[in-house]
C-alpha positions as CSV (number, residue, x, y, z in Angstrom):
1,M,-7.6,-23.2,6.1
2,P,-10.2,-21.7,4.0
3,L,-13.3,-21.0,7.1
4,L,-10.0,-19.3,8.4
5,D,-9.2,-17.1,6.0
6,H,-13.0,-15.2,5.7
7,V,-13.2,-15.6,9.5
8,L,-10.0,-13.0,9.7
9,G,-11.2,-11.0,6.9
10,L,-8.7,-12.3,4.3
11,R,-11.1,-12.9,1.8
12,P,-13.2,-10.4,1.3
13,A,-15.5,-8.8,-1.3
14,A,-15.1,-7.3,-3.4
15,P,-17.3,-3.2,-4.2
16,S,-19.8,-3.7,-6.7
17,A,-18.3,-3.1,-10.5
18,G,-21.1,-0.3,-10.8
19,R,-20.1,1.3,-7.4
20,L,-16.5,1.2,-8.4
21,R,-16.7,2.4,-12.3
22,A,-18.8,5.6,-11.0
23,R,-16.0,6.0,-8.9
24,V,-12.9,6.1,-11.3
25,G,-14.6,5.8,-14.5
26,G,-13.0,8.1,-17.1
27,R,-10.5,9.4,-14.6
28,L,-7.1,9.7,-13.5
29,V,-5.8,7.1,-11.5
30,V,-1.7,6.7,-10.4
31,V,-0.7,3.4,-8.8
32,T,2.9,3.2,-7.6
33,G,4.5,-0.2,-6.8
34,A,2.5,-1.2,-10.3
35,S,4.7,-4.3,-11.8
36,R,3.9,-7.0,-9.7
37,G,1.5,-8.2,-6.8
38,V,-0.7,-6.0,-5.2
39,G,-0.1,-3.1,-7.1
40,A,-0.7,-5.3,-10.7
41,E,-3.6,-6.3,-9.2
42,T,-5.0,-3.5,-8.0
43,A,-4.1,-1.2,-11.2
44,A,-6.2,-4.0,-13.1
45,R,-8.9,-3.9,-11.4
46,L,-9.2,0.2,-11.9
47,A,-8.5,-0.1,-15.6
48,L,-11.5,-2.5,-16.0
49,A,-13.7,-0.2,-14.0
50,G,-12.7,2.8,-16.6
51,A,-9.8,4.7,-14.9
52,R,-7.1,5.8,-16.6
53,V,-4.2,4.4,-14.7
54,V,-0.6,5.4,-14.7
55,L,1.5,2.7,-13.4
56,L,5.1,3.7,-11.6
57,A,7.3,1.3,-10.8
58,R,11.3,0.7,-11.0
59,S,11.3,-1.9,-14.1
60,V,10.0,-1.2,-17.0
61,D,10.2,-5.0,-18.2
62,S,8.0,-5.8,-15.6
63,L,5.8,-2.1,-15.8
64,D,5.4,-2.6,-19.7
65,A,3.7,-6.5,-19.2
66,V,1.2,-5.1,-16.8
67,A,0.5,-2.3,-19.2
68,R,0.0,-5.0,-22.3
69,G,-1.9,-6.9,-20.3
70,I,-4.4,-4.5,-19.0
71,R,-4.6,-2.8,-22.8
72,R,-5.3,-6.9,-24.4
73,R,-8.9,-6.5,-22.0
74,G,-9.3,-2.9,-23.0
75,G,-8.2,-0.8,-20.5
76,S,-6.1,2.1,-20.3
77,A,-2.1,2.0,-19.2
78,E,0.2,4.5,-19.0
79,V,3.7,3.6,-17.6
80,L,6.3,5.7,-15.8
81,V,9.5,4.8,-14.2
82,V,11.0,6.0,-11.5
83,D,12.6,4.2,-8.7
84,L,10.8,5.9,-5.4
85,G,13.0,5.2,-3.1
86,D,14.4,8.6,-4.3
87,P,13.0,10.8,-2.5
88,V,14.1,13.5,-5.7
89,A,12.8,11.3,-8.3
90,A,9.9,10.3,-6.6
91,E,9.0,14.8,-6.8
92,R,10.1,14.2,-10.6
93,S,8.0,12.3,-11.3
94,G,5.3,13.8,-9.5
95,D,6.0,17.2,-11.8
96,E,5.9,14.3,-14.7
97,I,2.4,13.0,-14.4
98,L,0.7,16.7,-13.3
99,D,2.7,17.9,-16.8
100,R,1.5,14.4,-19.0
101,W,-1.5,13.9,-17.1
102,G,-2.8,16.0,-14.6
103,A,-4.0,16.0,-11.5
104,P,-5.6,12.6,-10.8
105,E,-8.2,11.4,-9.3
106,V,-6.6,8.7,-7.2
107,V,-3.1,7.6,-5.6
108,V,-2.3,4.3,-4.5
109,S,0.3,5.1,-2.6
110,N,1.4,0.8,-2.8
111,A,5.4,0.8,-3.5
112,G,7.1,-1.2,-0.5
113,R,10.1,-2.5,0.7
114,S,9.5,-5.7,3.2
115,L,12.4,-6.0,5.5
116,R,13.1,-9.0,8.6
117,R,16.2,-7.7,10.0
118,T,16.6,-7.2,14.0
119,A,17.8,-3.9,14.7
120,L,21.3,-4.9,16.0
121,D,21.3,-7.6,12.0
122,S,21.3,-3.6,11.1
123,R,24.0,-1.9,13.3
124,D,26.6,-2.4,10.2
125,R,23.9,-1.4,7.7
126,P,23.6,1.7,6.9
127,Q,21.9,1.1,3.6
128,D,18.5,-0.9,5.4
129,V,17.7,2.3,7.6
130,D,18.4,4.5,3.9
131,R,16.3,2.3,1.5
132,T,13.8,0.7,4.0
133,I,12.5,4.3,5.1
134,G,12.9,6.2,1.6
135,V,10.7,3.7,0.1
136,N,8.2,3.8,3.0
137,Y,7.6,7.3,3.7
138,T,9.9,9.8,2.0
139,G,9.8,8.4,-1.7
140,P,6.3,8.3,-1.0
141,A,5.3,11.7,1.1
142,A,7.6,13.0,-1.6
143,L,5.4,12.3,-4.2
144,L,2.6,13.4,-3.0
145,R,3.9,16.9,-1.8
146,R,4.0,17.3,-5.4
147,L,0.1,16.0,-6.5
148,L,-1.9,17.2,-3.5
149,P,-1.8,20.8,-4.7
150,A,-3.5,19.8,-7.3
151,M,-5.6,17.8,-5.8
152,V,-6.7,20.6,-4.2
153,D,-6.7,22.7,-6.5
154,A,-9.3,19.9,-8.3
155,G,-11.2,20.4,-5.2
156,T,-11.5,16.4,-5.2
157,G,-9.2,13.3,-5.0
158,H,-8.6,10.2,-2.8
159,V,-5.1,9.2,-1.7
160,V,-5.2,5.5,-0.5
161,S,-1.5,4.8,1.1
162,I,-0.7,0.8,1.9
163,A,0.7,0.1,5.2
164,S,0.7,-2.5,7.2
165,T,-0.8,-4.5,10.6
166,S,2.9,-3.6,11.7
167,V,1.0,-0.1,12.4
168,D,-0.9,-2.1,14.9
169,I,1.1,-4.7,16.2
170,P,5.1,-4.0,16.3
171,A,6.2,-7.4,16.3
172,P,10.4,-8.5,16.5
173,G,12.7,-8.7,13.9
174,W,10.0,-5.8,11.9
175,S,11.3,-2.6,14.1
176,L,12.4,-1.1,10.9
177,Y,10.0,-2.3,8.4
178,G,7.1,-0.6,10.3
179,A,8.5,2.1,11.6
180,S,8.7,2.8,8.6
181,K,5.3,2.2,7.6
182,S,4.3,3.5,11.0
183,A,5.6,6.8,9.6
184,M,3.8,6.7,6.6
185,D,1.0,6.3,8.1
186,A,0.9,9.4,10.9
187,W,2.2,11.7,8.1
188,L,-1.0,10.7,6.7
189,R,-2.8,11.1,9.7
190,A,-2.3,14.7,9.7
191,V,-2.7,15.4,6.5
192,A,-5.8,14.0,6.5
193,L,-7.0,17.2,8.7
194,E,-5.4,19.6,6.9
195,L,-6.8,18.2,3.4
196,A,-10.4,17.7,5.0
197,P,-11.6,21.1,3.9
198,S,-10.0,21.1,0.3
199,G,-12.4,17.8,-0.6
200,V,-9.6,15.1,-1.4
201,A,-9.8,12.0,1.3
202,V,-6.7,9.8,2.8
203,T,-7.0,6.2,3.4
204,S,-4.5,4.1,5.2
205,I,-4.8,0.9,4.6
206,R,-3.1,-1.6,6.9
207,L,-2.7,-4.9,5.2
208,P,-1.9,-8.0,6.1
209,L,0.2,-10.2,5.3
210,V,-0.6,-11.1,1.6
211,R,1.4,-14.7,-0.4
212,T,3.6,-12.1,-3.0
213,A,7.1,-12.4,-4.4
214,M,8.3,-10.2,-0.8
215,S,7.2,-13.2,1.1
216,A,8.1,-16.5,-1.0
217,P,11.9,-16.4,0.8
218,T,10.1,-17.4,3.9
219,A,9.2,-20.5,4.4
220,A,6.6,-20.6,6.9
221,Y,4.5,-17.7,5.8
222,A,3.0,-20.7,3.5
223,A,1.2,-22.3,6.4
224,V,0.1,-18.9,8.4
225,P,-3.3,-17.3,6.9
226,S,-2.9,-14.7,4.6
227,M,-4.3,-12.3,1.6
228,R,-3.6,-13.2,-2.0
229,P,-3.5,-10.6,-4.0
230,V,-5.9,-10.1,-5.7
231,D,-7.7,-10.3,-2.6
232,A,-6.1,-7.0,-1.2
233,A,-6.9,-5.4,-4.7
234,K,-10.2,-6.0,-3.3
235,Y,-9.2,-4.4,-0.5
236,I,-8.4,-1.1,-2.1
237,A,-11.2,-1.2,-4.4
238,R,-13.7,-1.1,-1.3
239,A,-11.4,1.6,0.1
240,I,-11.9,4.1,-3.0
241,V,-15.4,3.3,-2.9
242,D,-15.9,4.0,0.5
243,R,-13.4,6.5,1.6
244,P,-12.7,5.7,5.2
245,L,-9.5,7.0,7.0
246,V,-8.2,3.6,7.9
247,L,-8.9,0.5,6.4
248,S,-8.0,-2.8,8.4
249,P,-9.0,-6.1,9.5
250,W,-10.9,-6.4,12.9
251,W,-8.2,-8.6,14.6
252,S,-5.5,-5.7,13.9
253,R,-7.6,-3.1,15.8
254,L,-8.5,-5.5,18.6
255,A,-4.4,-5.6,19.0
256,S,-4.3,-2.5,19.3
257,A,-7.0,-1.6,21.4
258,A,-5.8,-4.5,23.7
259,L,-2.5,-3.0,23.5
260,A,-3.2,0.4,24.3
261,V,-5.1,-0.8,27.4
262,H,-2.0,-3.5,28.5
263,P,1.0,-2.8,26.0
264,R,3.0,-6.3,27.2
265,L,-0.7,-8.3,26.6
266,L,0.9,-10.4,23.1
267,D,4.4,-10.2,24.1
268,P,4.4,-13.9,24.7
269,A,2.8,-14.7,21.3
270,L,4.5,-11.9,19.4
271,R,7.8,-13.8,20.3
272,G,6.8,-17.1,19.8
273,W,5.4,-16.3,16.0
274,D,9.1,-14.9,15.6
275,R,10.4,-18.5,16.7
276,M,8.4,-20.0,14.6
277,I,9.2,-17.4,11.3
278,E,13.3,-18.4,13.1
279,R,12.8,-21.9,12.0
280,G,11.4,-21.4,8.7
């Protein structure tokens, strides 16, 4: 499996410490979903490269634990508790960031909600739609709408949004999750064009499966090649240094191109994947 992980791009190399420090050293970086997993790993990596990180998530205890760990290692970390699934609360948190710390240099929009449930299974669960779209799209977009004018006024900055390969590859059971991630991705692609003259860059990172607390309940994922949170954090650091418009594994881009030519090409493989997950 280790060789396959490398072939699939699941064990990326981190950018050099010097290049990352040159990008974020001494600068304000906001990381959402920072209480665990990818967000916590990313916040620690950026803080140890000299960034002044502000950690956002719902859980004050978990956020405080991450912040204490960063400070013990000599980094700078502040905590802001917010439920990003609530667009109004997300807007308020944006205002608070600007009031307390000023315009960020980098915003890592990592907070997300993973949900595997078919459209039929969600027919009597409107909360699935509201919560998933709130956490994955409307909340993060509300936060950014507050922060972006200040970043534009500063004439610099970078928005890094954590999307999913489900943007490229639709899969049964992931219709709502894929739609919410695709909505944020599409919004940011247009925002990138709007911001281009200002000097503010936008990157959408389409991550594959990452082995986190969200994926742990699905036993079948244990046998599937995947990233670790530390690998995802390296991928995010690479995006911050290189500032591409989109960063995704090569096989995801290949699948997207194939589907553009033949939309049903991958149907048998995707249905087989779904059956494997169902068997668990």
